[in-house]
C-alpha positions as a Markdown table, in Angstrom:
| # | Residue | x | y | z |
|---|---|---|---|---|
| 1 | Met | 54.8 | 139.9 | 88.4 |
| 2 | Thr | 58.3 | 138.5 | 88.3 |
| 3 | Ser | 59.9 | 138.9 | 85.2 |
| 4 | Ser | 62.0 | 136.7 | 82.7 |
| 5 | Leu | 63.2 | 139.3 | 80.5 |
| 6 | Leu | 66.8 | 139.9 | 82.3 |
| 7 | Met | 67.5 | 136.2 | 82.9 |
| 8 | Pro | 70.0 | 134.5 | 80.5 |
| 9 | Arg | 68.7 | 132.9 | 77.2 |
| 10 | Arg | 70.3 | 129.7 | 77.9 |
| 11 | Arg | 68.4 | 129.3 | 81.2 |
| 12 | Gly | 66.9 | 125.7 | 81.4 |
| 13 | Asn | 69.8 | 124.3 | 79.3 |
| 14 | Ala | 71.9 | 122.9 | 82.2 |
| 15 | Gly | 74.4 | 121.4 | 79.7 |
| 16 | Gly | 74.5 | 118.2 | 81.5 |
| 17 | Gln | 74.3 | 116.8 | 85.0 |
| 18 | Ala | 75.7 | 117.9 | 88.3 |
| 19 | Ser | 79.2 | 116.7 | 89.2 |
| 20 | Asn | 79.7 | 113.9 | 91.9 |
| 21 | Gly | 79.4 | 117.0 | 94.5 |
| 22 | Asn | 82.7 | 115.2 | 96.1 |
| 23 | Gly | 83.8 | 118.9 | 97.3 |
| 24 | Ser | 87.4 | 119.6 | 97.6 |
| 25 | Thr | 90.0 | 122.3 | 99.0 |
| 26 | Ala | 91.2 | 123.3 | 95.8 |
| 27 | Pro | 91.1 | 127.0 | 94.8 |
| 28 | Thr | 89.0 | 128.2 | 92.0 |
| 29 | Tyr | 88.3 | 131.3 | 90.3 |
| 30 | Val | 85.9 | 132.3 | 92.6 |
| 31 | Leu | 87.2 | 130.5 | 95.6 |
| 32 | Asp | 90.8 | 132.0 | 95.2 |
| 33 | Trp | 92.0 | 131.3 | 98.9 |
| 34 | Gln | 95.7 | 131.8 | 97.5 |
| 35 | Ser | 95.4 | 135.6 | 97.4 |
| 36 | Pro | 97.2 | 137.5 | 100.3 |
| 37 | Val | 93.9 | 139.5 | 101.0 |
| 38 | Val | 92.0 | 136.0 | 102.0 |
| 39 | Ala | 95.2 | 135.0 | 103.7 |
| 40 | Glu | 95.0 | 138.2 | 105.7 |
| 41 | Leu | 91.5 | 137.8 | 106.8 |
| 42 | Ala | 92.3 | 134.1 | 107.8 |
| 43 | Gly | 95.2 | 135.4 | 109.7 |
| 44 | Thr | 92.5 | 137.1 | 112.1 |
| 45 | Leu | 90.8 | 134.2 | 113.2 |
| 46 | Ser | 91.7 | 131.9 | 116.1 |
| 47 | Glu | 92.1 | 128.6 | 116.3 |
| 48 | Ala | 89.1 | 126.4 | 117.2 |
| 49 | Ala | 87.2 | 123.5 | 116.3 |
| 50 | Glu | 86.3 | 123.4 | 112.8 |
| 51 | Arg | 82.5 | 124.2 | 113.2 |
| 52 | Asp | 83.3 | 127.2 | 116.0 |
| 53 | Trp | 86.1 | 128.4 | 113.5 |
| 54 | Leu | 83.4 | 128.7 | 111.0 |
| 55 | Arg | 81.3 | 130.6 | 112.7 |
| 56 | Gln | 83.9 | 132.9 | 113.9 |
| 57 | Ala | 84.7 | 133.3 | 110.0 |
| 58 | His | 81.1 | 134.0 | 109.4 |
| 59 | Ser | 80.8 | 136.5 | 111.9 |
| 60 | Ala | 84.5 | 138.0 | 110.6 |
| 61 | Ile | 83.1 | 138.4 | 107.2 |
| 62 | Ala | 79.7 | 140.0 | 108.3 |
| 63 | Ala | 82.0 | 142.8 | 110.0 |
| 64 | Arg | 84.2 | 143.2 | 107.3 |
| 65 | Val | 82.0 | 143.2 | 104.2 |
| 66 | Arg | 79.0 | 145.2 | 104.0 |
| 67 | Pro | 75.8 | 143.6 | 102.5 |
| 68 | Val | 74.7 | 145.0 | 99.3 |
| 69 | Tyr | 72.9 | 143.8 | 96.0 |
| 70 | Ala | 75.7 | 143.0 | 93.8 |
| 71 | Leu | 74.9 | 140.9 | 90.8 |
| 72 | Asn | 78.2 | 138.9 | 89.9 |
| 73 | Asp | 78.0 | 135.4 | 91.5 |
| 74 | Leu | 81.5 | 134.9 | 89.7 |
| 75 | Gln | 83.0 | 137.3 | 91.5 |
| 76 | Ala | 86.4 | 136.1 | 93.1 |
| 77 | Ala | 86.4 | 136.3 | 97.0 |
| 78 | Ser | 89.3 | 138.3 | 97.2 |
| 79 | Lys | 88.0 | 141.0 | 95.3 |
| 80 | Thr | 84.6 | 141.0 | 97.6 |
| 81 | Ile | 87.0 | 141.3 | 100.5 |
| 82 | Arg | 88.9 | 144.1 | 99.0 |
| 83 | Arg | 86.0 | 146.0 | 98.3 |
| 84 | Gly | 84.5 | 145.5 | 101.7 |
| 85 | Arg | 81.1 | 145.1 | 100.2 |
| 86 | Gly | 79.0 | 142.2 | 98.7 |
| 87 | Ser | 75.7 | 140.1 | 98.1 |
| 88 | Cys | 74.9 | 136.9 | 100.2 |
| 89 | Ser | 76.1 | 134.8 | 97.4 |
| 90 | Gln | 79.4 | 136.8 | 97.4 |
| 91 | Arg | 79.8 | 136.8 | 101.2 |
| 92 | Leu | 79.1 | 133.2 | 101.1 |
| 93 | Ala | 81.6 | 132.6 | 98.6 |
| 94 | Val | 84.3 | 134.2 | 101.0 |
| 95 | Leu | 83.3 | 132.1 | 104.0 |
| 96 | Glu | 83.7 | 129.0 | 101.5 |
| 97 | Thr | 87.2 | 130.4 | 100.3 |
| 98 | Leu | 88.3 | 130.8 | 103.9 |
| 99 | Ala | 86.9 | 127.4 | 105.0 |
| 100 | Arg | 89.3 | 125.9 | 102.2 |
| 101 | Arg | 92.2 | 127.6 | 102.8 |
| 102 | His | 91.9 | 126.1 | 106.5 |
| 103 | Gly | 91.6 | 122.8 | 105.1 |
| 104 | Ile | 88.1 | 122.1 | 105.2 |
| 105 | Pro | 86.5 | 120.9 | 102.1 |
| 106 | Thr | 83.2 | 122.3 | 100.7 |
| 107 | Arg | 81.1 | 122.0 | 98.0 |
| 108 | Val | 77.6 | 123.5 | 96.9 |
| 109 | Glu | 74.0 | 122.4 | 96.5 |
| 110 | Gly | 72.3 | 124.3 | 93.5 |
| 111 | Ile | 68.8 | 125.7 | 94.3 |
| 112 | Ala | 66.5 | 127.3 | 91.8 |
| 113 | Val | 64.4 | 129.7 | 94.3 |
| 114 | Asp | 61.3 | 131.5 | 93.2 |
| 115 | Gly | 61.9 | 135.3 | 92.5 |
| 116 | Arg | 58.9 | 136.1 | 94.9 |
| 117 | Phe | 60.8 | 135.2 | 97.7 |
| 118 | Trp | 62.7 | 138.8 | 97.1 |
| 119 | Tyr | 59.6 | 140.7 | 96.7 |
| 120 | Pro | 59.7 | 142.1 | 100.3 |
| 121 | Arg | 62.9 | 144.0 | 99.2 |
| 122 | Phe | 61.9 | 145.5 | 95.7 |
| 123 | Ser | 58.1 | 146.2 | 96.8 |
| 124 | Cys | 58.1 | 148.9 | 94.3 |
| 125 | Thr | 59.9 | 147.3 | 91.6 |
| 126 | Pro | 58.9 | 143.6 | 91.6 |
| 127 | Trp | 58.7 | 143.5 | 87.7 |
| 128 | Leu | 62.7 | 143.6 | 87.8 |
| 129 | Val | 62.8 | 140.5 | 90.2 |
| 130 | Pro | 63.7 | 137.4 | 88.1 |
| 131 | His | 61.0 | 134.7 | 88.3 |
| 132 | Arg | 64.0 | 131.9 | 89.0 |
| 133 | Val | 66.9 | 132.7 | 91.2 |
| 134 | Ile | 70.0 | 130.3 | 91.2 |
| 135 | Leu | 71.2 | 130.1 | 94.6 |
| 136 | Ala | 74.7 | 128.2 | 95.5 |
| 137 | Trp | 74.1 | 126.9 | 98.9 |
| 138 | Pro | 77.4 | 125.7 | 100.4 |
| 139 | Glu | 78.4 | 122.8 | 102.8 |
| 140 | Phe | 81.5 | 121.8 | 104.8 |
| 141 | Arg | 82.6 | 118.4 | 105.3 |
| 142 | Ile | 83.2 | 118.3 | 109.2 |
| 143 | Ala | 83.8 | 115.2 | 111.2 |
| 144 | Gly | 83.1 | 112.8 | 108.2 |
| 145 | Arg | 79.6 | 114.6 | 107.2 |
| 146 | Trp | 78.5 | 117.4 | 105.1 |
| 147 | Ile | 77.1 | 120.3 | 107.1 |
| 148 | Pro | 74.5 | 123.0 | 105.3 |
| 149 | Val | 75.7 | 126.6 | 106.1 |
| 150 | Gly | 72.1 | 126.9 | 107.4 |
| 151 | Glu | 73.1 | 124.3 | 109.9 |
| 152 | Leu | 76.3 | 126.1 | 111.1 |
| 153 | Phe | 74.6 | 128.4 | 113.9 |
| 154 | Gly | 70.8 | 127.1 | 114.3 |
| 155 | Ser | 69.3 | 124.8 | 116.3 |
| 156 | Asp | 65.9 | 123.3 | 116.5 |
| 157 | Asp | 65.9 | 123.4 | 120.0 |
| 158 | Val | 65.5 | 127.2 | 120.4 |
| 159 | Pro | 62.5 | 129.1 | 119.0 |
| 160 | Ser | 63.7 | 132.0 | 116.8 |
| 161 | Lys | 62.1 | 134.8 | 114.8 |
| 162 | Ala | 61.5 | 134.0 | 111.4 |
| 163 | Phe | 63.6 | 135.3 | 108.6 |
| 164 | Thr | 61.2 | 137.5 | 106.0 |
| 165 | Asn | 63.8 | 138.6 | 103.9 |
| 166 | Asp | 62.7 | 141.8 | 104.5 |
| 167 | Gly | 64.6 | 144.8 | 106.3 |
| 168 | Ala | 68.2 | 145.2 | 107.3 |
| 169 | Glu | 68.8 | 141.5 | 107.9 |
| 170 | Thr | 70.0 | 139.5 | 105.0 |
| 171 | Leu | 70.0 | 135.9 | 104.4 |
| 172 | Tyr | 73.7 | 135.8 | 105.1 |
| 173 | Asp | 73.2 | 137.5 | 108.6 |
| 174 | Ala | 70.1 | 135.2 | 109.3 |
| 175 | Ile | 72.4 | 132.1 | 109.2 |
| 176 | Gly | 74.4 | 133.7 | 112.2 |
| 177 | Arg | 71.0 | 133.5 | 114.3 |
| 178 | Thr | 68.9 | 130.7 | 113.3 |
| 179 | Gly | 69.0 | 127.4 | 111.5 |
| 180 | Val | 68.2 | 128.1 | 108.0 |
| 181 | Ser | 66.8 | 125.3 | 105.6 |
| 182 | Trp | 65.9 | 124.9 | 101.9 |
| 183 | Ser | 64.6 | 121.2 | 102.1 |
| 184 | Gly | 62.3 | 121.5 | 105.1 |
| 185 | Ser | 64.5 | 119.5 | 107.0 |
| 186 | Cys | 64.3 | 121.5 | 110.2 |
| 187 | Ser | 61.2 | 121.4 | 112.7 |
| 188 | Asp | 61.4 | 125.0 | 113.4 |
| 189 | Gly | 59.1 | 126.8 | 110.9 |
| 190 | Ala | 61.1 | 130.0 | 111.4 |
| 191 | Cys | 63.7 | 128.4 | 109.3 |
| 192 | Asp | 62.1 | 126.5 | 106.7 |
| 193 | Leu | 62.4 | 128.4 | 103.3 |
| 194 | Ser | 61.4 | 125.0 | 101.3 |
| 195 | Gly | 58.1 | 126.6 | 100.3 |
| 196 | His | 60.3 | 128.9 | 98.0 |
| 197 | Val | 62.2 | 126.2 | 96.2 |
| 198 | Leu | 61.2 | 125.8 | 92.6 |
| 199 | Glu | 64.0 | 123.0 | 91.9 |
| 200 | Thr | 67.0 | 121.5 | 93.3 |
| 201 | Leu | 69.8 | 121.3 | 90.8 |
| 202 | Gly | 72.0 | 118.8 | 92.5 |
| 203 | Tyr | 75.5 | 118.8 | 94.4 |
| 204 | Phe | 78.6 | 120.7 | 92.7 |
| 205 | Asp | 82.2 | 120.6 | 93.6 |
| 206 | His | 82.3 | 124.5 | 93.7 |
| 207 | Arg | 79.8 | 127.3 | 92.7 |
| 208 | Asp | 82.1 | 128.0 | 89.6 |
| 209 | Glu | 80.8 | 124.6 | 88.3 |
| 210 | Leu | 77.0 | 125.5 | 89.3 |
| 211 | Phe | 77.1 | 128.7 | 87.5 |
| 212 | Ala | 79.1 | 127.7 | 84.6 |
| 213 | Arg | 76.3 | 124.7 | 83.8 |
| 214 | His | 73.3 | 126.9 | 84.5 |
| 215 | Gly | 74.2 | 130.5 | 84.2 |
| 216 | Gln | 73.9 | 133.2 | 86.8 |
| 217 | Thr | 70.3 | 134.7 | 87.6 |
| 218 | Leu | 70.6 | 137.9 | 85.1 |
| 219 | Cys | 72.0 | 137.9 | 81.9 |
| 220 | Leu | 75.5 | 139.7 | 81.0 |
| 221 | Thr | 73.9 | 142.9 | 80.1 |
| 222 | Ala | 71.7 | 143.4 | 83.1 |
| 223 | Arg | 74.5 | 142.4 | 85.3 |
| 224 | Thr | 76.9 | 145.1 | 83.4 |
| 225 | Leu | 74.4 | 147.7 | 83.5 |
| 226 | Gly | 72.9 | 147.1 | 87.0 |
| 227 | Glu | 76.1 | 146.3 | 88.6 |
| 228 | Pro | 77.4 | 150.0 | 89.3 |
| 229 | Leu | 74.0 | 151.0 | 90.8 |
| 230 | Met | 73.2 | 147.9 | 92.8 |
| 231 | Ala | 76.9 | 147.0 | 94.2 |
| 232 | His | 76.6 | 150.2 | 96.2 |
| 233 | Arg | 72.9 | 149.6 | 97.6 |
| 234 | Ser | 72.6 | 148.4 | 101.2 |
| 235 | Ala | 70.7 | 145.3 | 101.2 |
| 236 | Gly | 68.5 | 146.9 | 104.0 |
| 237 | Ala | 67.5 | 149.8 | 101.8 |
| 238 | Arg | 64.4 | 150.5 | 100.0 |
């Protein structure tokens, strides 16, 4: 019962291929690490090895930014921090922004996810869920290799409860307790979300480029009308 009515008309016209996905530490409109509010949050973190520092940053964002159903994937990270609330996409953007400020290169993999993955959160109104959701999945360059955000915490050696995308726990929060993979690369079925993937869109130097090429999940009208309500609705609420 997913819908295409609220999706951009340009959906399916990618406007060319993905970039080489080399990533960088440069600021972008979304990843505005030069902002004073980003600097302030970064200043609360202790020096540590890069992976441990990113874990610390993830926890700091979880404590500072309340999870809501905000709709604008191109919102600047500094605005998300100032508001103290954000969607999983917006909170992940803050993590990328802090990483770039710290000198850790980032990039994103574009993933088209089946809208039915979000049915548990919208069980009363599944017809409002787009049938195709564009997700920017961050990766971080650590010790010479790219580490997906879903591998920052999790370990295949430790069994964990499956992430069901239901209740108070969000995808962003789940990353902090278990491995999460969209490619089926993990042996623990609790973290394997590959069955929800419709298409992989390639790697992009930053999320701004991904959404510029493929559009956001919802059209501008839907985002404009829905943002005032959804941006205040807690992600655990029904």
